[in-house]
C-alpha positions as CSV (number, residue, x, y, z in Angstrom):
1,M,154.3,70.8,73.0
2,Q,152.7,69.0,70.1
3,V,149.3,69.8,68.5
4,M,147.3,67.5,66.3
5,F,146.2,68.8,62.9
6,V,143.0,67.0,61.8
7,T,143.3,67.0,58.0
8,S,143.6,64.7,55.0
9,N,145.2,67.5,52.9
10,V,148.9,66.8,52.7
11,S,149.8,70.1,51.2
12,K,148.0,72.1,53.9
13,F,149.7,70.0,56.6
14,A,153.1,70.6,55.0
15,L,152.6,74.4,55.1
16,A,151.2,74.4,58.7
17,K,154.1,72.2,59.9
18,R,156.7,74.5,58.3
19,V,155.2,77.6,59.9
20,L,154.5,76.1,63.4
21,E,157.8,74.2,63.8
22,K,159.6,77.4,62.9
23,N,157.8,78.7,66.0
24,G,158.7,75.8,68.2
25,I,155.3,74.0,68.0
26,G,155.3,70.4,67.0
27,L,152.5,69.2,64.6
28,L,151.2,65.8,64.0
29,Q,148.7,64.9,61.2
30,T,145.7,62.7,61.8
31,E,142.8,61.9,59.6
32,L,139.3,61.4,61.0
33,D,136.1,60.7,59.2
34,I,133.9,63.5,60.5
35,R,130.5,64.3,59.1
36,E,130.3,68.0,58.3
37,I,127.2,69.9,59.2
38,Q,125.2,71.5,56.4
39,S,125.9,75.3,56.6
40,D,127.0,78.1,54.4
41,D,129.2,79.5,57.2
42,I,132.8,78.0,57.1
43,E,133.4,79.2,60.7
44,E,130.4,77.3,62.0
45,I,131.6,74.2,60.0
46,A,135.1,74.4,61.3
47,V,134.2,74.9,64.9
48,D,131.8,72.0,64.8
49,K,134.4,69.8,63.2
50,A,137.0,70.8,65.8
51,K,134.6,70.0,68.7
52,K,133.8,66.6,67.2
53,A,137.5,65.8,66.6
54,F,138.3,66.8,70.2
55,A,135.6,64.5,71.5
56,I,137.3,61.6,69.8
57,L,141.0,62.5,70.3
58,K,140.8,64.4,73.6
59,K,144.1,66.2,72.7
60,P,144.9,69.8,71.7
61,L,144.2,70.0,68.0
62,I,143.6,72.3,65.1
63,V,141.3,72.1,62.0
64,D,141.5,74.4,59.0
65,D,138.7,75.1,56.6
66,S,139.2,77.2,53.6
67,C,136.8,78.5,50.9
68,F,137.0,80.5,47.7
69,V,134.7,83.5,47.3
70,L,133.9,85.7,44.3
71,K,133.5,89.2,45.5
72,K,130.6,90.0,43.1
73,F,128.6,87.3,44.8
74,N,129.7,88.2,48.4
75,T,130.3,84.8,50.0
76,F,129.6,82.5,47.1
77,P,130.7,79.8,46.5
78,G,132.1,79.9,50.0
79,A,131.4,76.8,52.0
80,F,130.2,75.2,48.8
81,S,133.5,75.7,46.9
82,K,134.4,72.0,46.6
83,Y,130.9,71.2,45.3
84,V,130.9,74.1,42.8
85,L,134.4,73.2,41.6
86,K,133.4,69.6,41.2
87,S,130.1,70.5,39.5
88,I,131.2,73.2,37.0
89,G,134.9,73.1,37.1
90,L,137.4,75.9,36.7
91,S,136.0,76.9,33.3
92,G,132.5,77.2,34.9
93,I,133.8,79.4,37.7
94,M,135.5,81.7,35.2
95,K,132.3,82.2,33.2
96,L,130.7,83.5,36.4
97,V,133.0,86.4,36.9
98,D,133.0,88.4,33.6
99,D,133.3,92.1,34.6
100,D,134.3,91.7,38.3
101,R,137.2,89.3,38.7
102,H,138.0,90.1,42.4
103,C,138.1,87.0,44.6
104,A,139.7,85.7,47.8
105,F,140.6,82.5,49.7
106,N,139.1,82.7,53.2
107,S,140.5,80.4,55.8
108,I,139.4,79.6,59.3
109,L,141.8,77.8,61.8
110,V,140.2,76.5,64.9
111,Y,142.3,75.5,67.9
112,I,140.6,73.5,70.7
113,D,141.8,71.9,74.0
114,D,140.1,71.1,77.3
115,K,140.0,74.8,78.2
116,C,139.1,76.8,75.2
117,V,138.1,77.1,71.6
118,R,140.1,79.8,69.6
119,I,139.5,81.0,66.1
120,F,142.0,82.5,63.7
121,K,141.1,84.0,60.3
122,L,142.8,84.8,57.0
123,E,141.8,86.4,53.8
124,D,144.1,86.1,50.8
125,P,142.6,88.5,48.2
126,G,143.3,88.3,44.5
127,T,141.7,88.1,41.0
128,V,140.5,85.4,38.7
129,S,142.7,84.9,35.7
130,F,141.5,85.0,32.1
131,K,142.9,81.5,31.3
132,I,143.4,78.3,33.2
133,S,147.0,77.3,34.0
134,D,148.1,73.9,32.7
135,V,150.8,73.7,35.5
136,N,150.1,71.1,38.2
137,L,152.0,72.2,41.3
138,P,152.7,69.2,43.6
139,E,152.2,71.4,46.7
140,A,148.9,73.0,45.5
141,W,146.1,72.2,47.9
142,S,143.4,73.3,45.4
143,D,143.0,73.3,41.7
144,L,141.8,76.9,42.1
145,W,145.5,77.9,42.2
146,K,145.3,77.5,38.4
147,I,143.0,80.6,38.2
148,F,143.9,82.5,41.3
149,I,146.2,85.6,40.9
150,P,147.2,86.8,44.4
151,E,147.0,90.5,45.1
152,G,150.2,92.3,44.1
153,Y,151.2,89.6,41.5
154,N,150.6,89.2,37.7
155,N,150.4,85.4,37.5
156,T,148.4,82.7,39.0
157,V,150.1,80.8,41.8
158,S,150.5,77.9,39.4
159,D,152.1,80.0,36.7
160,M,154.5,81.9,38.9
161,N,158.2,81.4,38.4
162,D,160.4,80.3,41.3
163,V,161.3,83.8,42.4
164,E,157.6,85.0,42.3
165,R,156.3,81.9,44.1
166,N,159.0,82.1,46.8
167,S,158.1,85.7,47.4
168,Y,154.4,84.9,47.6
169,Y,155.0,81.9,49.9
170,S,157.3,84.0,52.2
171,S,154.9,86.9,52.5
172,F,152.0,84.6,52.9
173,Q,153.6,82.7,55.8
174,E,154.2,85.9,57.7
175,V,150.5,86.7,57.9
176,T,148.9,83.3,57.6
177,H,146.4,82.1,60.2
178,Y,149.0,79.5,61.1
179,Q,151.4,82.3,62.2
180,K,148.6,84.1,64.0
181,F,147.9,80.9,65.9
182,A,151.6,80.3,66.7
183,D,152.0,83.9,68.0
184,W,149.0,83.4,70.3
185,F,149.9,79.8,71.4
186,N,153.4,80.9,72.4
187,S,152.2,83.8,74.5
188,F,148.7,83.0,75.8
189,S,147.7,82.9,79.5
190,F,144.6,81.3,80.8
191,S,144.4,84.1,83.4
192,V,142.7,86.1,80.7
193,N,139.7,85.1,78.7
194,P,140.9,82.6,76.2
195,N,137.7,82.6,74.2
196,S,138.0,86.1,72.8
197,E,138.5,86.1,69.0
198,K,141.7,87.3,67.4
């Protein structure tokens, strides 16, 4: 069975396609111009986007919303990550962290069809680096990779060597929300409540 992935982010689609096709799920990319609701909750934004996309396509689909959070500010910048990054840039974000550099990428994947809406979550914790990487990875889906050091590693994703990056990608794919979705999709039964959160 094929599922639509509503996204304009080529790198995100490539990762999702790699994970889902490994699990026997076909994935097709489509772009829709959907107006996002004003909210500081990325789950609310993602669910609303998925429902609007399904109303247009009327096919099983997923959407994926991600945000960057600085732990000292709880959920900030969160849903406003793109705006903050555009407004103050990486250097501005680095000035905000000073003593507490803990951060995370939080992602919400929403699957919707004519029977259910299902939510899958991922937190990828790490720390903010002390300098901005000058490496531009072609597969990077955010400039924040230049300052994000994943938990358990010593370099930003952009500055990792091939061995480190392959290790990170491999371990990430095993726990990613795409894998959680694939596990559920390949085993679900609508005889049980499909709307319970995983």
